C-alpha positions in Angstrom: -8.4 0.7 48.0 -5.2 -1.1 46.9 -4.6 -3.2 43.9 -2.2 -6.1 44.0 -1.0 -8.4 41.2 -1.1 -12.2 41.6 0.7 -14.5 39.1 0.5 -18.4 39.0 3.6 -20.4 38.0 4.2 -24.0 36.9 6.4 -25.1 39.8 9.0 -22.3 39.6 7.2 -19.6 41.7 9.9 -19.5 44.4 12.6 -19.2 41.8 10.7 -16.4 40.0 10.1 -14.5 43.3 13.7 -14.7 44.3 14.5 -13.2 40.9 12.0 -10.4 41.5 13.4 -9.8 45.0 16.9 -9.4 43.5 15.5 -6.6 41.3 13.0 -4.8 43.5 14.6 -5.5 46.9 12.7 -5.9 50.1 11.7 -9.0 52.0 8.9 -11.4 51.4 5.8 -10.5 53.4 4.5 -14.1 53.3 5.8 -17.5 52.1 3.5 -20.4 52.6 3.9 -23.9 51.1 1.2 -26.5 50.4 2.6 -28.5 53.4 1.5 -25.5 55.6 -2.2 -26.2 55.0 -3.7 -27.5 58.3 -4.8 -31.1 58.4 -8.5 -31.4 57.5 -8.6 -28.3 55.3 -9.3 -29.2 51.7 -6.5 -28.6 49.2 -6.3 -29.1 45.5 -2.5 -29.8 45.8 -1.4 -33.4 45.5 0.9 -35.2 47.8 3.9 -34.5 45.6 3.3 -30.8 45.8 4.0 -30.3 49.5 7.0 -28.0 48.9 5.3 -26.0 46.2 4.3 -22.4 46.9 0.8 -22.0 48.2 1.2 -18.2 48.6 4.1 -15.7 48.4 4.0 -11.9 48.6 6.6 -9.3 47.9 5.9 -5.7 48.8 7.0 -3.3 46.0 7.1 0.4 46.2 4.4 2.4 48.2 1.8 -0.2 49.1 1.9 -2.4 46.0 2.2 -6.1 46.4 3.3 -8.8 44.0 1.8 -12.1 44.9 2.1 -15.6 43.4 1.7 -19.3 43.8 2.5 -22.6 42.0 -0.5 -23.7 40.1 -1.8 -27.0 41.6 -1.7 -29.8 39.0 -5.4 -30.3 39.6 -6.1 -26.9 38.1 -4.1 -27.5 34.9 -1.1 -25.6 33.6 -0.7 -21.9 34.3 -0.6 -20.0 31.0 0.5 -16.5 29.9 -1.2 -14.4 27.3 -0.4 -11.1 25.6 -3.5 -9.4 27.1 -1.9 -8.1 30.4 1.3 -6.5 31.7 2.5 -5.7 35.2 3.1 -1.9 35.1 5.8 -0.4 37.3 6.1 3.4 37.6 9.5 4.5 38.8 11.0 7.6 40.4 13.8 8.2 37.9 15.4 7.3 34.6 18.1 5.4 36.4 15.6 3.3 38.4 13.7 2.6 35.1 16.9 1.3 33.5 17.8 -0.8 36.5 14.4 -2.5 36.7 14.0 -2.9 32.9 17.5 -4.4 32.5 17.0 -6.6 35.5 13.7 -8.0 34.3 15.2 -8.4 30.8 17.9 -10.9 32.0 17.0 -14.1 30.3 13.9 -12.5 28.8 13.1 -10.5 25.7 12.3 -7.0 24.6 8.8 -6.2 23.6 9.3 -2.4 23.4 12.8 -0.9 23.7 13.4 1.5 26.6 13.2 5.0 25.2 11.7 8.5 25.6 8.1 8.6 24.3 5.9 11.2 22.8 3.6 11.1 25.9 6.4 12.4 28.2 7.7 9.1 29.7 10.8 7.0 29.6 9.1 3.7 28.8 9.8 0.1 27.8 8.2 -3.4 27.8 9.9 -6.7 28.5 8.8 -10.3 28.9 10.9 -11.8 31.7 12.4 -15.3 31.7 9.2 -16.7 33.3 6.9 -15.3 30.6 5.5 -12.5 32.6 5.1 -9.2 30.7 6.2 -6.0 32.3 5.8 -2.2 31.4 8.4 0.0 33.1 7.9 3.7 33.0 9.2 7.0 34.4 6.8 10.0 33.9 8.7 13.2 33.2 5.7 15.2 34.4 6.0 14.2 38.0 
């Protein structure tokens, strides 16, 4: 079993994923636009949404996948809440700092990066796209 994360954006999915790619590295596994939907296949996307992202995926780490799309206008606006975070477990303090600071660019701190009582180097940020992240390095590895 594998768990992947999918996030919907309001027209800036491609920009967000290029930002994530600059932090996590790698190459996109998939990039599909609404214009790639075959003729005759129903689509909620309107005519002015042809260039918007239908599906994008970025492999991260060992088998994890970050996926996203631009929310079709017919579905309403994509919203963020404070009830979920994307959690990233790293292999070192240095990697934790690099990812934390990268995601923080243009965003805000929810929990400062620091050593914790549970044996981790941990912090939380909200990135410039409103996505909440938890970055952690476990000292007990």
